Each structure stands twice: as structure tokens, then as C-alpha cells.
C-alpha positions in Angstrom: -10.8 -6.7 -4.5 -13.0 -6.1 -7.5 -15.5 -3.2 -7.2 -18.7 -3.1 -9.1 -17.3 -1.1 -12.0 -14.5 -3.7 -12.5 -17.0 -6.5 -12.2 -19.1 -4.8 -14.9 -16.1 -4.6 -17.1 -15.3 -8.3 -16.5 -18.9 -9.3 -17.3 -18.8 -7.3 -20.5 -15.5 -8.9 -21.5 -16.9 -12.4 -20.6 -19.9 -11.8 -22.8 -17.6 -10.6 -25.6 -18.9 -7.1 -25.6 -15.6 -5.5 -24.6 -12.0 -5.6 -25.5 -9.4 -7.3 -23.3 -7.7 -3.9 -22.7 -9.9 -0.9 -22.4 -9.5 2.7 -21.1 -11.1 2.7 -17.7 -12.1 5.7 -15.6 -12.4 5.5 -11.8 -13.4 8.0 -9.2 -15.7 11.0 -9.3 -15.4 14.6 -10.4 -11.9 16.1 -10.1 -10.7 12.9 -8.5 -11.3 10.8 -11.6 -8.3 8.9 -13.0 -8.1 6.9 -16.2 -5.9 3.9 -16.9 -5.9 0.9 -19.1 -7.7 -2.0 -17.5 -6.4 -5.3 -18.9 -8.5 -8.4 -18.3 -6.8 -11.8 -18.7 -8.2 -15.3 -18.2 -6.9 -16.9 -14.9 -4.8 -20.0 -15.7 -6.8 -23.2 -15.1 -4.3 -24.5 -12.5 -4.9 -21.3 -10.4 -8.6 -21.9 -10.2 -8.7 -24.7 -7.6 -11.4 -23.7 -5.1 -15.1 -23.9 -5.7 -15.3 -20.2 -4.9 -13.2 -19.6 -8.1 -15.8 -21.1 -10.4 -17.8 -17.8 -10.9 -17.4 -15.5 -13.8 -15.6 -12.8 -11.9 -13.0 -15.3 -10.5 -12.1 -16.6 -14.0 -10.3 -13.4 -14.8 -7.4 -11.3 -13.5 -8.0 -7.6 -14.0 -4.9 -5.4 -14.0 -4.7 -1.6 -13.9 -1.8 -0.6 -16.2 -0.3 2.6 -17.5 1.0 0.7 -20.6 -0.5 1.6 -24.0 -3.4 -0.7 -25.1 -1.2 -2.2 -27.8 1.6 -3.2 -25.4 -0.7 -4.4 -22.7 -2.6 -6.6 -25.2 0.7 -8.3 -26.2 1.7 -9.1 -22.6 -0.9 -11.4 -21.1 1.6 -13.9 -19.8 4.1 -11.4 -18.6 1.9 -9.0 -16.6 0.9 -11.4 -13.8 4.6 -12.4 -13.4 5.5 -8.7 -13.2 2.9 -8.0 -10.5 4.2 -11.1 -8.6 7.8 -9.6 -8.7 6.5 -6.2 -7.6 4.6 -7.8 -4.8 7.8 -9.5 -3.7 9.5 -6.2 -3.5 6.8 -4.6 -1.4 6.7 -7.7 0.8 10.5 -7.3 1.3 10.0 -3.8 2.7 7.3 -5.1 5.1 9.4 -8.1 6.2 12.4 -5.9 6.7 10.5 -4.2 9.4 10.6 -7.4 11.5 14.3 -7.0 12.1 14.2 -3.2 12.6 15.1 -2.0 16.0 12.3 -0.3 17.8 13.1 3.0 19.3 11.5 6.2 20.6 14.7 8.2 20.2 14.5 11.5 18.4 18.2 11.2 17.5 18.3 11.1 13.7 21.7 9.5 13.6 20.6 6.6 15.8 17.3 6.1 13.9 19.3 6.1 10.6 21.8 3.6 12.0 18.9 1.3 13.0 17.3 1.6 9.6 20.6 0.9 7.8 21.2 -2.1 10.1 17.8 -3.6 9.2 18.6 -3.1 5.5 21.9 -4.9 6.0 20.4 -7.8 7.9 17.7 -8.1 5.2 20.3 -8.2 2.4 22.4 -10.7 4.3 19.3 -12.9 4.7 18.5 -12.7 1.0 22.2 -13.5 0.2 22.2 -16.5 2.7 19.1 -17.9 1.1 20.6 -17.5 -2.4 23.8 -19.3 -1.4 21.8 -22.0 0.4 19.6 -22.5 -2.7 22.7 -22.9 -4.8 24.3 -25.4 -2.4 21.2 -27.6 -2.3 20.7 -27.1 -6.1 17.2 -25.6 -5.8 15.9 -22.5 -7.6 15.5 -19.6 -5.3 11.7 -19.3 -5.2 11.1 -18.7 -1.5 13.4 -18.3 1.4 14.9 -21.5 3.0 16.0 -19.7 6.1 13.4 -17.8 8.1 14.3 -14.1 8.6 13.4 -14.4 12.3 16.0 -17.2 12.7 18.7 -15.2 11.1 17.8 -12.1 13.2 17.9 -14.2 16.4 21.4 -15.4 15.5 22.5 -11.8 14.9 21.0 -10.8 18.2 22.8 -13.6 20.0 26.1 -12.6 18.3 25.7 -8.9 19.2 24.7 -9.7 22.9 27.1 -12.6 23.4 30.0 -11.6 21.2 32.2 -14.3 19.6 32.2 -16.4 22.8 35.2 -17.2 25.0 38.6 -16.5 23.5 40.4 -19.4 21.8 43.6 -20.6 23.3 
């Protein structure tokens, strides 16, 4: 969400009064931090709704710790980098959906549950990668839902391999 200071920076950039990458302070007093604020034009295909016709919605502001020179050379790469980072953070959040819930104070048990959820998450990612290769699609988003894979694991754990084969 863009606060008023960021909106002011976007307006100045839009009116060609400011550089695309500028040193930007935020906070008050001892809690002030400074970073490089990079402002890039939003690609036209990403401006589809009527809401995104305003000045503030035409631009993507990014807080970066890169130098001004480096940030100025990377307008096409920075949004993609943020998209990847968002994917990593989302992965941690999604991983929680296969995590066993417990109130146990036993550290070993809690660690086992955590490691199991990491394992299931990695198996899910690998299964999606293999499936994408089999159907000759690029792996952009999961083809198998994590909940479905978790349900199969649960059925396997509770039911075992089934009746013995003769």
C-alpha cells in the first residue's frame, strides 16, 4: 500500500521533478530509515482495471538496498525478483497447511512435525515439477493442489499400503 510520502514521490516523478531512483527516508526521529525508492512504470498489460488508470497506479514503487546506479539499470528485473521472493514467502505460508497441529511441549515431536511438513512441501513441489515436464508445460503454478497431496499422505499414513498382495 502506498502511503502519502510514497504518493508524493510518485507524483513528483510523474511530473518529471524527481529521478526514477531516489534516496527516501521513512519514519520519525530515531526510527527513521533510508533506502533507495525506485519508481517504475507499470507495464500496460498489467493496467487492466479502471481503478488502475490513476497516476499512482501507473507506477510500481520498490524499496531497494541496491545503489542508485544498479537500481536504475534493473527496471525489468526488479519486479520479477520481487515476484520470486513473494513465491518463497508464500511457500512458507502454504507449508503451514500441511503442518501437524500440536500442543505438545516435546521439542523432538514438534521438530519431527516441522521436518515432516518441509518434506511434504518439497515432495509437492517435486511432483508438480515432474508433472509439468510430463505434460510439457512450464512450471509457473502448481498443477496438483497441496491439500490433495496432503490428503493422499494422510490416507497412506492412516491406512497403510492396503491389504497384502498374494
